[in-house]
All heavy atoms as an XYZ file, in Angstrom:
611
protein
N       4.879    -50.693    185.396
C       4.380    -51.634    186.372
C       2.851    -51.668    186.286
O       2.197    -50.655    186.193
C       4.825    -51.201    187.764
C       4.816    -52.289    188.752
S       5.941    -51.823    190.075
C       5.300    -52.817    191.334
N       2.286    -52.858    186.348
C       0.844    -53.012    186.184
C       0.111    -52.628    187.469
O       0.566    -52.895    188.572
C       0.518    -54.454    185.828
N      -1.006    -51.992    187.271
C      -1.815    -51.561    188.404
C      -2.862    -52.624    188.724
O      -3.571    -53.088    187.841
C      -2.505    -50.249    188.067
C      -3.274    -49.665    189.214
C      -3.909    -48.339    188.833
O      -3.321    -47.605    188.039
O      -5.003    -48.086    189.344
N      -2.953    -53.008    189.986
C      -3.946    -53.990    190.413
C      -5.035    -53.268    191.187
O      -4.758    -52.478    192.075
C      -3.291    -55.064    191.266
C      -2.217    -55.825    190.508
C      -1.636    -56.917    191.364
N      -2.588    -57.981    191.593
C      -2.671    -59.090    190.857
N      -1.861    -59.255    189.859
N      -3.554    -60.015    191.137
N      -6.274    -53.561    190.834
C      -7.415    -52.933    191.499
C      -8.225    -53.997    192.222
O      -8.297    -55.138    191.800
C      -8.292    -52.230    190.475
C      -7.596    -51.042    189.828
C      -8.498    -50.414    188.840
N      -8.818    -51.441    187.821
C      -9.507    -51.218    186.739
N      -9.976    -50.017    186.492
N      -9.751    -52.166    185.881
N      -8.855    -53.563    193.289
C      -9.686    -54.477    194.076
C     -10.990    -54.740    193.344
O     -11.643    -53.817    192.866
C      -9.989    -53.863    195.449
O      -8.763    -53.570    196.101
C     -10.802    -54.807    196.299
N     -11.351    -55.999    193.253
C     -12.643    -56.389    192.694
C     -13.654    -56.369    193.845
O     -13.788    -57.326    194.598
C     -12.532    -57.779    192.070
C     -13.786    -58.172    191.333
O     -14.834    -57.573    191.518
N     -13.675    -59.184    190.501
N     -14.353    -55.250    193.998
C     -15.227    -55.032    195.144
C     -16.387    -56.013    195.198
O     -16.824    -56.406    196.278
C     -15.739    -53.596    195.154
C     -14.642    -52.642    195.489
C     -13.984    -51.814    194.631
C     -14.030    -52.456    196.763
N     -13.010    -51.125    195.289
C     -13.018    -51.493    196.613
C     -14.240    -52.999    198.017
C     -12.219    -51.070    197.663
C     -13.447    -52.577    199.064
C     -12.454    -51.625    198.882
N     -16.882    -56.413    194.057
C     -18.011    -57.345    194.034
C     -17.615    -58.683    194.656
O     -18.342    -59.228    195.489
C     -18.475    -57.542    192.595
C     -19.682    -58.414    192.485
C     -20.173    -58.483    191.058
N     -21.322    -59.347    190.988
C     -21.796    -59.838    189.891
N     -21.253    -59.514    188.738
N     -22.838    -60.625    189.907
N     -16.459    -59.197    194.272
C     -16.004    -60.466    194.843
C     -15.630    -60.317    196.316
O     -15.881    -61.219    197.114
C     -14.800    -61.004    194.065
C     -15.205    -61.568    192.718
O     -16.378    -61.603    192.370
N     -14.225    -61.997    191.953
N     -15.037    -59.194    196.678
C     -14.655    -58.973    198.071
C     -15.882    -58.927    198.980
O     -15.906    -59.559    200.039
C     -13.855    -57.680    198.212
C     -13.394    -57.337    199.623
C     -12.427    -58.394    200.135
C     -12.757    -55.971    199.652
N     -16.909    -58.216    198.565
C     -18.143    -58.137    199.358
C     -18.802    -59.506    199.465
O     -19.301    -59.890    200.528
C     -19.103    -57.093    198.755
C     -18.525    -55.694    198.979
C     -20.491    -57.206    199.361
C     -19.265    -54.600    198.260
N     -18.765    -60.274    198.377
C     -19.358    -61.604    198.389
C     -18.603    -62.519    199.353
O     -19.219    -63.259    200.138
C     -19.349    -62.201    196.977
C     -20.137    -63.481    196.840
S     -19.219    -65.021    197.047
C     -17.827    -64.817    195.998
N     -17.283    -62.467    199.350
C     -16.482    -63.324    200.233
C     -16.696    -62.941    201.697
O     -16.845    -63.811    202.560
C     -14.989    -63.255    199.843
C     -14.106    -63.865    200.917
C     -14.754    -63.946    198.513
N     -16.728    -61.660    201.997
C     -16.952    -61.209    203.377
C     -18.355    -61.617    203.838
O     -18.528    -62.109    204.960
C     -16.742    -59.687    203.496
C     -17.208    -59.177    204.842
C     -15.281    -59.338    203.273
N     -19.350    -61.452    202.994
C     -20.719    -61.839    203.346
C     -20.832    -63.337    203.576
O     -21.483    -63.784    204.537
C     -21.684    -61.418    202.245
O     -21.665    -60.035    202.074
N     -20.188    -64.109    202.723
C     -20.179    -65.561    202.881
C     -19.532    -65.950    204.203
O     -20.047    -66.797    204.939
C     -19.420    -66.209    201.723
C     -19.163    -67.702    201.837
C     -20.366    -68.457    201.338
C     -17.929    -68.072    201.059
N     -18.420    -65.313    204.530
C     -17.730    -65.612    205.781
C     -18.578    -65.312    206.996
O     -18.649    -66.097    207.938
N     -19.259    -64.173    206.984
C     -20.111    -63.796    208.112
C     -21.279    -64.772    208.257
O     -21.578    -65.243    209.360
C     -20.617    -62.356    207.952
C     -19.454    -61.376    208.105
C     -21.714    -62.045    208.964
C     -19.804    -59.951    207.728
N     -21.942    -65.085    207.160
C     -23.093    -65.982    207.197
C     -22.714    -67.357    207.721
O     -23.360    -67.897    208.634
C     -23.709    -66.109    205.805
C     -24.845    -67.122    205.662
C     -26.058    -66.631    206.411
C     -25.156    -67.361    204.208
N     -21.667    -67.928    207.188
C     -21.290    -69.284    207.580
C     -20.720    -69.306    208.997
O     -20.949    -70.255    209.745
C     -20.337    -69.894    206.547
C     -21.112    -70.084    205.242
C     -19.766    -71.210    207.031
C     -20.325    -70.619    204.103
N     -19.991    -68.254    209.394
C     -19.450    -68.204    210.753
C     -20.575    -68.161    211.786
O     -20.515    -68.862    212.808
C     -18.542    -66.993    210.914
N     -21.599    -67.375    211.527
C     -22.732    -67.303    212.457
C     -23.421    -68.658    212.564
O     -23.755    -69.116    213.666
C     -23.729    -66.206    212.015
C     -25.037    -66.314    212.764
C     -23.107    -64.839    212.209
N     -23.595    -69.322    211.445
C     -24.238    -70.633    211.472
C     -23.383    -71.663    212.204
O     -23.894    -72.430    213.031
C     -24.532    -71.103    210.058
C     -25.626    -70.312    209.386
C     -25.891    -70.760    207.963
O     -25.254    -71.723    207.505
O     -26.748    -70.142    207.311
N     -22.093    -71.692    211.912
C     -21.214    -72.675    212.548
C     -21.140    -72.472    214.059
O     -21.235    -73.431    214.826
C     -19.808    -72.595    211.951
C     -19.584    -73.265    210.608
C     -18.175    -72.983    210.107
C     -19.815    -74.750    210.695
N     -20.945    -71.227    214.492
C     -20.825    -70.988    215.923
C     -22.171    -71.151    216.629
O     -22.211    -71.569    217.793
C     -20.205    -69.618    216.198
C     -18.727    -69.611    215.939
C     -18.218    -69.022    214.798
C     -17.862    -70.217    216.819
C     -16.863    -69.026    214.546
C     -16.497    -70.227    216.585
C     -15.997    -69.634    215.440
N     -23.254    -70.848    215.946
C     -24.580    -71.100    216.525
C     -24.815    -72.575    216.765
O     -25.313    -72.979    217.822
N     -24.444    -73.388    215.795
C     -24.596    -74.838    215.950
C     -23.670    -75.358    217.045
O     -24.053    -76.225    217.836
C     -24.318    -75.551    214.601
C     -24.145    -77.040    214.788
C     -25.431    -75.272    213.619
N     -22.448    -74.826    217.107
C     -21.495    -75.280    218.131
C     -22.015    -74.981    219.529
O     -21.980    -75.853    220.418
C     -20.141    -74.614    217.906
N     -22.497    -73.767    219.745
C     -22.985    -73.403    221.073
C     -24.259    -74.167    221.425
O     -24.414    -74.642    222.556
C     -23.221    -71.902    221.142
C     -21.963    -71.035    220.998
C     -22.345    -69.562    220.979
C     -20.969    -71.336    222.085
N     -25.157    -74.290    220.471
C     -26.409    -75.010    220.733
C     -26.150    -76.493    220.993
O     -26.812    -77.105    221.842
C     -27.366    -74.836    219.556
N     -25.197    -77.074    220.297
C     -24.887    -78.495    220.496
C     -24.307    -78.749    221.876
O     -24.678    -79.721    222.542
C     -23.894    -78.977    219.432
O     -24.442    -78.856    218.152
N     -23.388    -77.902    222.305
C     -22.826    -78.066    223.642
C     -23.881    -77.935    224.720
O     -23.927    -78.731    225.674
N     -24.737    -76.937    224.568
C     -25.808    -76.721    225.539
C     -26.789    -77.906    225.549
O     -27.193    -78.394    226.606
C     -26.537    -75.424    225.197
C     -27.768    -75.184    225.991
C     -27.850    -74.756    227.274
C     -29.121    -75.393    225.544
N     -29.175    -74.661    227.654
C     -29.965    -75.051    226.600
C     -29.678    -75.821    224.343
C     -31.339    -75.128    226.501
C     -31.051    -75.901    224.241
C     -31.858    -75.558    225.317
N     -27.160    -78.382    224.349
C     -28.146    -79.458    224.250
C     -27.597    -80.779    224.784
O     -28.308    -81.502    225.500
C     -28.581    -79.625    222.798
N     -26.358    -81.104    224.449
C     -25.797    -82.362    224.936
C     -25.636    -82.360    226.452
O     -25.919    -83.361    227.115
C     -24.452    -82.635    224.263
C     -24.525    -83.093    222.816
C     -23.131    -83.193    222.220
C     -25.246    -84.428    222.716
N     -25.180    -81.246    226.989
C     -25.035    -81.168    228.445
C     -26.393    -81.238    229.138
O     -26.520    -81.863    230.189
C     -24.312    -79.884    228.825
N     -27.403    -80.635    228.559
C     -28.742    -80.700    229.138
C     -29.360    -82.075    229.009
O     -30.029    -82.563    229.928
N     -29.131    -82.716    227.874
C     -29.708    -84.035    227.633
C     -29.169    -85.074    228.611
O     -29.917    -85.902    229.137
C     -29.428    -84.466    226.190
C     -29.967    -85.813    225.745
C     -31.498    -85.777    225.710
C     -29.424    -86.173    224.382
N     -27.874    -85.027    228.840
C     -27.254    -86.004    229.731
C     -27.067    -85.483    231.156
O     -26.403    -86.133    231.966
C     -25.904    -86.445    229.153
C     -26.036    -87.172    227.842
C     -25.504    -86.626    226.687
C     -26.710    -88.375    227.763
C     -25.626    -87.282    225.478
C     -26.836    -89.040    226.557
C     -26.296    -88.492    225.410
N     -27.643    -84.310    231.464
C     -27.587    -83.697    232.784
C     -26.156    -83.646    233.316
O     -25.836    -84.118    234.400
C     -28.487    -84.452    233.758
C     -29.946    -84.405    233.354
C     -30.842    -85.198    234.288
O     -30.352    -85.733    235.300
O     -32.047    -85.287    233.988
N     -25.270    -83.023    232.520
C     -23.851    -82.974    232.861
C     -23.465    -81.767    233.698
O     -22.360    -81.717    234.219
C     -23.019    -82.988    231.569
C     -23.198    -84.237    230.701
C     -22.445    -84.074    229.402
C     -22.753    -85.471    231.431
N     -24.318    -80.786    233.778
C     -24.024    -79.616    234.595
C     -23.579    -78.421    233.762
O     -23.314    -78.518    232.566
N     -23.516    -77.301    234.448
C     -23.233    -76.034    233.777
C     -21.789    -75.932    233.285
O     -21.530    -75.464    232.176
C     -23.537    -74.889    234.747
C     -23.562    -73.537    234.095
C     -24.043    -72.475    235.060
O     -24.913    -72.776    235.894
O     -23.527    -71.355    234.956
N     -20.844    -76.393    234.086
C     -19.424    -76.297    233.722
C     -19.134    -77.156    232.495
O     -18.454    -76.723    231.559
C     -18.520    -76.715    234.909
C     -18.774    -75.832    236.114
C     -17.060    -76.692    234.507
C     -18.433    -74.378    235.909
N     -19.635    -78.369    232.475
C     -19.425    -79.256    231.327
C     -20.089    -78.670    230.092
O     -19.574    -78.797    228.982
C     -19.947    -80.675    231.625
C     -19.814    -81.576    230.417
C     -19.209    -81.267    232.811
N     -21.211    -78.016    230.281
C     -21.885    -77.359    229.168
C     -20.977    -76.318    228.529
O     -20.839    -76.261    227.306
C     -23.179    -76.716    229.662
O     -23.765    -75.927    228.660
N     -20.339    -75.490    229.372
C     -19.427    -74.474    228.847
C     -18.203    -75.099    228.190
O     -17.713    -74.602    227.180
C     -18.999    -73.518    229.957
C     -20.106    -72.629    230.447
C     -20.296    -72.409    231.806
C     -20.978    -72.011    229.563
C     -21.314    -71.592    232.263
C     -22.005    -71.196    230.011
C     -22.163    -70.993    231.359
O     -23.165    -70.179    231.805
N     -17.717    -76.187    228.747
C     -16.561    -76.865    228.156
C     -16.921    -77.430    226.787
O     -16.153    -77.296    225.822
C     -16.034    -77.968    229.099
C     -15.010    -78.843    228.403
C     -15.455    -77.351    230.354
N     -18.084    -78.066    226.687
C     -18.522    -78.601    225.397
C     -18.718    -77.487    224.368
O     -18.344    -77.628    223.207
C     -19.820    -79.395    225.555
C     -19.703    -80.773    226.180
C     -21.088    -81.368    226.414
C     -18.860    -81.683    225.319
N     -19.292    -76.373    224.801
C     -19.458    -75.237    223.897
C     -18.106    -74.740    223.401
O     -17.954    -74.416    222.217
C     -20.195    -74.100    224.597
C     -21.654    -74.323    224.818
S     -22.375    -72.844    225.544
C     -23.675    -73.542    226.500
N     -17.122    -74.678    224.287
C     -15.787    -74.215    223.898
C     -15.129    -75.180    222.929
O     -14.533    -74.760    221.925
C     -14.921    -74.039    225.142
N     -15.247    -76.482    223.199
C     -14.641    -77.482    222.310
C     -15.287    -77.432    220.931
O     -14.594    -77.430    219.902
C     -14.766    -78.895    222.932
C     -14.401    -79.973    221.925
C     -13.893    -79.005    224.164
N     -16.606    -77.371    220.887
C     -17.293    -77.306    219.605
C     -16.996    -75.994    218.879
O     -16.929    -75.956    217.649
C     -18.798    -77.495    219.776
C     -19.189    -78.885    220.201
C     -20.337    -79.104    220.939
C     -18.423    -79.986    219.869
C     -20.718    -80.371    221.332
C     -18.780    -81.270    220.245
C     -19.926    -81.458    220.990
N     -16.790    -74.918    219.624
C     -16.438    -73.641    219.002
C     -15.046    -73.683    218.382
O     -14.804    -73.055    217.357
C     -16.524    -72.511    220.020
O     -17.858    -72.295    220.391
N     -14.135    -74.413    219.007
C     -12.796    -74.578    218.418
C     -12.907    -75.313    217.088
O     -12.275    -74.931    216.092
C     -11.859    -75.319    219.396
C     -10.578    -75.762    218.707
C     -11.547    -74.430    220.581
N     -13.718    -76.363    217.045
C     -13.923    -77.078    215.785
C     -14.575    -76.177    214.729
O     -14.220    -76.223    213.548
C     -14.786    -78.328    215.991
C     -14.060    -79.454    216.682
C     -14.654    -80.111    217.741
C     -12.798    -79.847    216.278
C     -14.003    -81.148    218.386
C     -12.131    -80.880    216.911
C     -12.739    -81.529    217.974
N     -15.520    -75.357    215.151
C     -16.178    -74.430    214.226
C     -15.183    -73.401    213.698
O     -15.200    -73.061    212.509
C     -17.349    -73.738    214.916
N     -14.310    -72.904    214.561
C     -13.282    -71.958    214.124
C     -12.325    -72.584    213.136
O     -11.934    -71.958    212.139
N     -11.942    -73.826    213.388
C     -11.057    -74.533    212.453
C     -11.736    -74.722    211.091
O     -11.119    -74.499    210.055
C     -10.663    -75.888    213.044
C      -9.829    -76.723    212.113
C      -8.503    -76.404    211.865
C     -10.369    -77.837    211.476
C      -7.745    -77.168    211.009
C      -9.624    -78.602    210.617
C      -8.300    -78.271    210.382
O      -7.558    -79.023    209.521
N     -13.007    -75.103    211.116
C     -13.743    -75.270    209.863
C     -13.870    -73.943    209.121
O     -13.755    -73.882    207.895
C     -15.129    -75.858    210.146
N     -14.077    -72.873    209.863
C     -14.212    -71.546    209.247
C     -12.909    -71.104    208.605
O     -12.905    -70.571    207.482
C     -14.649    -70.547    210.326
C     -15.063    -69.237    209.799
S     -16.522    -69.425    208.791
C     -16.270    -68.085    207.693
N     -11.806    -71.314    209.284
C     -10.501    -70.946    208.717
C     -10.222    -71.761    207.462
O      -9.761    -71.224    206.449
C      -9.389    -71.139    209.767
C      -9.517    -70.071    210.847
C      -8.006    -71.092    209.128
C      -8.614    -70.282    212.029
N     -10.508    -73.059    207.499
C     -10.317    -73.903    206.316
C     -11.172    -73.433    205.143
O     -10.704    -73.371    204.002
C     -10.661    -75.353    206.636
C      -9.440    -76.197    206.814
O      -8.326    -75.759    206.536
N      -9.642    -77.399    207.289
N     -12.424    -73.129    205.412
C     -13.328    -72.665    204.359
C     -12.832    -71.367    203.733
O     -12.787    -71.237    202.510
C     -14.740    -72.474    204.909
C     -15.719    -71.858    203.905
C     -16.110    -72.895    202.875
C     -16.902    -71.286    204.595
N     -12.447    -70.413    204.563
C     -12.007    -69.118    204.033
C     -10.702    -69.251    203.246
O     -10.503    -68.561    202.246
C     -11.860    -68.103    205.162
C     -13.196    -67.693    205.764
S     -14.452    -67.208    204.558
C     -13.780    -65.699    203.950
N      -9.810    -70.127    203.669
C      -8.585    -70.366    202.892
C      -8.923    -70.892    201.502
O      -8.338    -70.464    200.514
C      -7.687    -71.362    203.609
C      -6.906    -70.773    204.728
C      -5.972    -71.793    205.309
N      -5.283    -71.249    206.471
C      -4.644    -71.989    207.348
N      -4.605    -73.302    207.214
N      -4.033    -71.420    208.363
N      -9.854    -71.822    201.441
C     -10.234    -72.390    200.139
C     -10.948    -71.364    199.256
O     -10.721    -71.305    198.061
C     -11.114    -73.613    200.341
C     -10.361    -74.777    200.903
C     -11.248    -75.971    201.097
N     -10.484    -77.049    201.715
C     -10.860    -78.303    201.689
N     -11.982    -78.649    201.100
N     -10.132    -79.212    202.267
N     -11.800    -70.572    199.867
C     -12.520    -69.547    199.098
C     -11.543    -68.515    198.553
O     -11.620    -68.120    197.382
C     -13.604    -68.873    199.971
C     -14.135    -67.611    199.317
C     -14.738    -69.838    200.244
N     -10.601    -68.072    199.372
C      -9.638    -67.064    198.925
C      -8.679    -67.601    197.876
O      -8.135    -66.843    197.081
C      -8.860    -66.511    200.126
C      -9.696    -65.661    201.077
C      -8.878    -65.270    202.287
C     -10.243    -64.432    200.374
N      -8.477    -68.919    197.866
C      -7.639    -69.526    196.841
C      -8.326    -69.478    195.472
O      -7.672    -69.338    194.442
C      -7.356    -70.972    197.217
C      -5.981    -71.462    196.853
C      -5.838    -72.927    197.215
C      -5.108    -73.042    198.521
N      -4.750    -74.439    198.817
N      -9.661    -69.581    195.478
C     -10.422    -69.664    194.222
C     -10.860    -68.291    193.727
O     -10.729    -67.976    192.544
C     -11.646    -70.589    194.411
C     -11.181    -72.018    194.655
C     -12.566    -70.522    193.216
C     -12.270    -72.949    195.081
N     -11.388    -67.468    194.624
C     -11.940    -66.159    194.215
C     -10.831    -65.163    193.912
O      -9.843    -65.088    194.618
C     -12.828    -65.591    195.323
C     -14.184    -66.197    195.405
C     -15.023    -65.976    194.164
O     -14.966    -64.899    193.572
O     -15.733    -66.923    193.802
N     -11.044    -64.385    192.863
C     -10.092    -63.335    192.503
C     -10.559    -62.034    193.167
O     -11.597    -61.490    192.804
C     -10.050    -63.172    191.003
C      -9.513    -64.405    190.303
C      -9.350    -64.147    188.865
N      -8.401    -63.032    188.736
C      -7.492    -62.973    187.796
N      -7.411    -63.922    186.910
N      -6.666    -61.946    187.735
N      -9.766    -61.549    194.113
C     -10.131    -60.319    194.808
C      -9.487    -59.094    194.166
O      -9.819    -57.976    194.521
C      -9.739    -60.409    196.280
C     -10.429    -61.530    197.063
C     -10.013    -61.490    198.512
C     -11.930    -61.429    196.941
N      -8.554    -59.313    193.263
C      -7.941    -58.204    192.530
C      -8.059    -58.476    191.036
O      -8.161    -59.634    190.613
C      -6.457    -58.025    192.895
O      -5.765    -59.226    192.614
C      -6.299    -57.655    194.351
N      -8.047    -57.428    190.266
C      -8.100    -57.583    188.815
C      -7.096    -56.629    188.186
O      -6.704    -55.634    188.783
C      -9.506    -57.319    188.285
C     -10.053    -55.968    188.649
C     -11.505    -55.834    188.274
O     -12.204    -56.852    188.156
O     -11.942    -54.693    188.118
N      -6.695    -56.960    187.003
C      -5.705    -56.153    186.315
C      -4.314    -56.733    186.494
O      -4.083    -57.669    187.243
N      -3.374    -56.148    185.798
C      -1.999    -56.604    185.947
C      -1.723    -57.755    185.158
O      -1.404    -58.499    184.542
């Protein structure tokens, strides 16, 4: 039976990419909700709702991105 080993270089790169892009996406989502609510004077509750809605979209984008990255990158070698 063939032995499969973890390709640590690719794994570290994928994890780093995920962290970097997740921070950027969620930062933009939270800032956008806060800015739109402030711009149109919608109040604190609407601000939190907008932040939550934009965060859901950011989470969906993050999951899609990571699925595509994991489809392309080889995290194991051998075998």
